[in-house]
C-alpha positions as CSV (number, residue, x, y, z in Angstrom):
1,M,-54.4,-146.5,196.9
2,R,-57.8,-147.7,198.0
3,H,-58.2,-149.3,201.4
4,S,-60.3,-152.3,202.3
5,A,-60.9,-154.2,205.6
6,G,-62.5,-157.5,206.5
7,I,-62.9,-160.3,209.0
8,L,-61.7,-163.8,208.6
9,L,-64.1,-165.7,210.8
10,H,-62.8,-169.1,212.1
11,R,-63.9,-172.0,214.2
12,T,-62.7,-175.4,215.2
13,A,-64.2,-178.3,213.4
14,A,-65.3,-181.5,215.1
15,G,-61.9,-183.1,214.3
16,G,-60.1,-180.2,215.9
17,E,-58.9,-178.6,212.7
18,P,-59.6,-174.9,211.9
19,E,-62.3,-173.9,209.4
20,V,-62.8,-170.4,207.9
21,L,-65.9,-168.7,206.5
22,L,-65.5,-167.4,203.0
23,G,-68.0,-165.6,200.7
24,H,-68.4,-166.4,197.0
25,M,-68.2,-163.1,195.1
26,G,-71.4,-162.1,193.4
27,G,-72.2,-160.8,190.0
28,P,-72.0,-162.2,186.5
29,F,-68.1,-162.2,186.3
30,W,-67.9,-164.7,189.2
31,A,-71.1,-166.7,188.6
32,H,-69.4,-169.7,187.0
33,K,-66.1,-169.5,188.8
34,D,-65.3,-171.4,192.0
35,E,-61.5,-171.7,192.3
36,H,-60.0,-168.5,193.7
37,A,-63.5,-166.8,193.5
38,W,-64.1,-166.7,197.3
39,S,-63.1,-163.9,199.6
40,I,-63.1,-162.9,203.3
41,P,-66.1,-160.6,203.9
42,K,-64.5,-157.1,203.3
43,G,-65.1,-153.7,201.8
44,E,-63.6,-150.4,201.1
45,H,-63.2,-147.6,203.6
46,P,-61.7,-144.1,203.7
47,P,-58.0,-144.1,204.7
48,D,-58.8,-142.2,207.9
49,E,-61.4,-144.7,209.2
50,D,-60.3,-147.3,211.8
51,P,-60.0,-150.6,209.8
52,R,-61.5,-152.5,212.7
53,V,-64.7,-150.4,212.5
54,A,-64.8,-150.8,208.7
55,A,-64.2,-154.6,208.9
56,A,-67.2,-155.0,211.3
57,R,-69.4,-152.8,209.1
58,E,-68.5,-154.6,205.9
59,F,-69.0,-158.1,207.6
60,A,-72.5,-157.0,208.5
61,E,-73.2,-155.6,205.0
62,E,-71.9,-158.6,203.1
63,L,-73.3,-161.4,205.4
64,G,-76.4,-159.8,206.7
65,S,-75.5,-160.0,210.4
66,P,-73.0,-158.4,212.7
67,P,-69.8,-160.3,213.5
68,P,-69.9,-162.5,216.6
69,D,-68.6,-160.9,219.8
70,G,-64.9,-161.5,220.3
71,F,-61.4,-160.1,220.0
72,L,-60.2,-159.1,216.5
73,V,-56.7,-160.3,215.9
74,D,-54.8,-158.2,213.4
75,L,-53.6,-160.3,210.5
76,G,-51.9,-157.4,208.8
77,S,-52.3,-156.1,205.3
78,V,-51.7,-157.2,201.7
79,R,-51.9,-155.5,198.3
80,G,-54.5,-157.0,196.0
81,S,-56.8,-155.7,193.2
82,G,-55.4,-152.2,193.5
83,K,-56.3,-152.1,197.2
84,L,-54.5,-152.3,200.5
85,I,-56.5,-155.1,202.3
86,T,-56.4,-155.3,206.1
87,A,-57.8,-158.4,207.7
88,F,-58.7,-159.4,211.2
89,A,-59.2,-162.9,212.6
90,L,-62.2,-163.6,214.8
91,R,-63.2,-166.8,216.5
92,G,-66.9,-167.5,216.2
93,D,-69.7,-169.2,214.3
94,L,-72.3,-168.2,211.8
95,D,-74.9,-170.1,209.8
96,A,-73.5,-169.8,206.3
97,D,-76.9,-170.9,204.8
98,K,-78.5,-167.7,206.2
99,V,-76.2,-165.2,204.7
100,V,-78.0,-162.3,203.0
101,S,-75.7,-159.8,201.3
102,N,-76.2,-156.2,200.3
103,L,-76.5,-155.5,196.5
104,F,-74.5,-153.5,194.0
105,E,-75.6,-152.1,190.6
106,L,-74.0,-153.1,187.3
107,E,-74.8,-152.5,183.7
108,W,-75.6,-156.0,182.4
109,P,-75.2,-157.2,179.8
110,P,-72.3,-154.8,179.0
111,R,-73.2,-151.8,176.9
112,S,-76.9,-152.8,177.1
113,G,-78.0,-149.7,179.0
114,R,-79.8,-152.0,181.5
115,M,-78.7,-151.8,185.2
116,R,-79.1,-154.9,187.3
117,S,-78.6,-155.6,191.0
118,F,-76.4,-158.4,192.2
119,P,-75.4,-159.5,195.7
120,E,-71.8,-158.7,196.7
121,I,-71.6,-162.2,198.2
122,D,-74.0,-164.7,196.6
123,R,-73.2,-167.5,199.1
124,A,-71.0,-168.3,202.0
125,A,-69.5,-171.6,203.2
126,W,-67.1,-173.0,205.8
127,F,-63.9,-174.6,204.5
128,D,-61.0,-176.4,206.1
129,L,-57.7,-174.6,205.4
130,P,-56.4,-176.8,202.5
131,T,-59.7,-176.4,200.7
132,A,-59.8,-172.7,201.5
133,R,-56.5,-172.2,199.8
134,T,-58.1,-173.4,196.5
135,K,-61.1,-171.2,197.0
136,I,-59.8,-167.9,198.3
137,V,-58.6,-165.2,195.8
138,K,-54.8,-165.6,195.6
139,A,-53.9,-162.2,197.1
140,Q,-55.8,-163.1,200.3
141,A,-54.2,-166.6,200.8
142,V,-51.5,-165.1,203.0
143,F,-54.2,-164.4,205.6
144,L,-54.7,-168.2,206.0
145,D,-51.0,-168.5,206.8
146,R,-51.1,-165.7,209.3
147,L,-54.2,-167.2,210.9
148,L,-52.4,-170.5,211.4
149,T,-49.5,-168.6,213.0
150,T,-51.8,-166.9,215.4
151,L,-53.5,-170.2,216.3
152,G,-50.1,-171.6,217.1
């Protein structure tokens, strides 16, 4: 089983409701999808690496800046896409319009022999929790519930 870790950044909106930062997955498969095509910033790590360390590294790689200072609250793990995904909640803010993701290589179009680079996250945005439920990939929606529980 592959392991993945990420950070669900959250803040309080002007009306007092929580908002979460999600990244739209990059590449041609996700280009024209919106519903359930967003993810917490996360990435794979070896099983013996501390998931907190991996989550902070992947946040920086996928969003182009380190996570804000603060305490990572363990939201547990879920299985999704053949991975064990561990997430941590972090209260903080980030300018979603300034996100610059790292790139991955993919043969595109398929069987063309041409390799192209695509951003892992092509854009990021803040969402209230009801909207986030329609955006986030289904396997990760449980992290929104767990965030609500931790916020009490």
